[in-house]
N, C-alpha and C positions, 0 to 999 in steps of 0.2 A: 129067220130076218134076226140078223146083227142088228142091233142099237148101239150108236156114238156115246161113249159115255156123258151124263149129265155134269159137267161145270162150263163152266166162263169161257174155254177157249172156243172161237169159231168152229162152227161147225167146218167149214172146208178143212180147217187147221187139224181136225180132230183127224177128218179122214185120209187129208195126207198123210198125217203122222202110224194108220193105220196100214195103209198101203205100202207106207215105207219099212212097218218094220214085217211087214209080208215078203217083202223083196228080201231084207237082212236077213229071214228065218229060214230062205231059202223057199217058201210057200210060191212064191211066185219066181222060179229061175231066171237068170239071165237067158235072152231072147225070146222069152214065152209071150202070148198074148196076156195082157191084161181082162180081165172080165169087163165088159162093154157096158157104156153107159147106162141101159137099160137093166144090166144086172148088178153093177153098184149101185143104181137108185132103191130098186126091189130089195137088197143085199141090207143096206145100210139106214135105208128109210129116208133117204134125204132128198135136195131138190135136185133138177138136172144142173142148175146155177152151181150149187154147190160140189157135187162132181168134174164139171167143169175145171172150177177154181184150183181145185184139188189137184188136178192131173195137170194141170198146165204150172202148177206150183212145180210140181217131181218133175217136169221136163226143164223146166228152170234149174233144176240142181241137178241135172243130169242123171237121173234115177230113171227116167223113161224116155222112152223116142217116140213120139206119134208120128203115124203115118195116117197122112190124109187118105181116106178113102177105104185103109185096110186095118186099123186101131192102133192101139195102145201098146208097145212091146219094152218088156226091161231090158234095161241098155247095159250094156256092159262097163262096169263103174272104169271111170279115169283114175292115170294115175298123177297124180301130181310131183311134179319135181322143179327142185328150186334151183333159182338159176344165179349161184352166191358162189359157189368156187369151182375151178377147174376139175373138173371127173369124167372121168370114161362111162361109157355104158351100164358097164357090169357093177360099179362101184355104186350108181344112180340107183338100178335097179334092189342090190344086196342091200343097201342102206334102209329100203322102203318094204325091205321082207320078201320082194320078189325073187323068183330063181329067175336067173339069164343063160340066154346062150345067147347061138348065133349059126347064121348058116352060108356058107362061102357060094356065091353067085359065079366070081371071076376075077381073074389075077393075072395081069401081065402091063409090061410094058406100053407105053404110049407117048407119043411127043404130047408135049405141056402148051395147052392153047395159053390165049393172052391170059387170060382169068386166072388158071392155077398158076402159070409164071412169075406173074403177079405177085400171088399171097405169095411164091415160095421162095421170091427173090432170086429169078432164074432169069434167062433168056427164051421166048418164045421158041416152041420146038424141040426145047430140052426133054433129051428122056426123063420119064417119071416112071415110079408105079402105082400101077392103079389098085385098087383092091376094092372089092364091091357084093358086101355082105349085108343080111336079112338079122337085124336083131331082135331075140326075141326075151321075152317074158312072159313067164307062166304058162307056156306053150304056145303062145298069140304074137305074130311078127308086128311090133312094134313100130320098126325104123328100117328104113334102107338107106345103107352108108355107104357113098363114096369116097374113100378115101386116097389120097395121092402124099407119096413120099418123095423126097429128093431118092435117086436111083442107087446112089450105093447104100442107103438105109434100106430102102426097099427089098433091095435084093436077101439080107438079112432078116427081116420082118419075116416074108414070104417063105422062108424053110423052114417056119412053125405052123402047129394044125392052127389054123386063126378059125377055127370053129369053139376051141379050147382055148384059147392063148389071147386076153385083150391086150390089142397093140399099146394103149400105154405100159400096161407091166409090162411087155417086151422090152419098150425103145427104155423105160428107167430101172427095171428088173436084170434084164439080161446084156443091154448094152451100153449103162450107164450113161444114158442122154436123160437128164433130170427135166421134166417140165413146167414151167418156168408161172408163165401168164399166157392166153389166149385174147384173142378178137374175137366176137361173135355179132355174127349179123342172124337177127331173127324174122323173118316173113310170112304172109300166110299166101297159099300158093295152094292151084287145083293139079289133081295128082296126074300126069302125063301118063301114056302105056305103058312105060318101063317102070316106074314106079308104082304104078297101080296092079301090075302084074306080082312083081316081088310081094306087094302087103295084099293080095288078094283084096281089090277093092274095087269101084268102077271107076273108069275114068272120070276126073273132073269132081273127085272126091275130095275134102278139105282138107290140108297138109300142111303143118307146119315144117317149114325149112331154115335149119340153122345151117348158116355157114359159119365154121370156126377155122383159124390159124393156129396153132400150139408155136411158141417159142419156147426153147431151151436159152441157158445162160449166151449173154452177151446180145439178147435180142435176135437170135436167128431163127428162123419160121425151120420145122421140123415135120410140120406132120398140117395139113387142108383138107379137111372133110365137110360134103357137101352132106348133110342130115336129115332124112327127110320123114319125120313125124305124124303117123295116123294124128290126123285132128277130133278125131271121136273117141281117144283112147287116152289122151294125155293132157295135162293143160301145165304151165309154168307157171312157175311164180317167183318172186323176190321182195327184197325190201327197200326201200331206198329211205337216204339221209336226209333230209332238208339243208341245204347248201346256206351258211350263213348271212345274212343281207349284210352287201359292203358298210 
């Protein structure tokens, strides 16, 4: 039997720390089931209320996932990404110490629908290049990206290995198209069949959808993207500045 340290810390908080330490050390690997309530009660000599409070706190922290009727499982740690600068997926992941890659699903010329045409400042029906990729961090599919480029730019971009070369890097470094700023729209959606298949999740799973239009000099849009991020693997953060009262 393992007894929790005798200190002023509430028992549930001490138990929470013990389990969190076990997750961090690998005693409880990602995806494995934690000991049952009964096992934790016996192991740490605590009450059921203490166990449930500790597990709920771990769930609130995103360290475990409670599956009703099945048990509690160690969750895949979420990646926290800042929304403060215009950066690409590879830049974001490498800045956080993760290995980034991509899997190309499709690249083809299509007629721009009303939404794409509006974002790229062109007439509906104009041909554009659409590129679909799964973006991967540490060998896990994190997002399904649809990129729309004006055709004269897209035809150049698709000449390259898009599983190895970030589009932002190609635009700026290969074709001297600097990216100056972008419009972002972020909302919570449910995974459609296409997105679920690409990301190996169930249809209806929580997804962050980012619509991003990137502009070059002269306020000219050159890249419109729909980025579908797995809601169970990533969180976004930003820092807001208080506007001074008039």
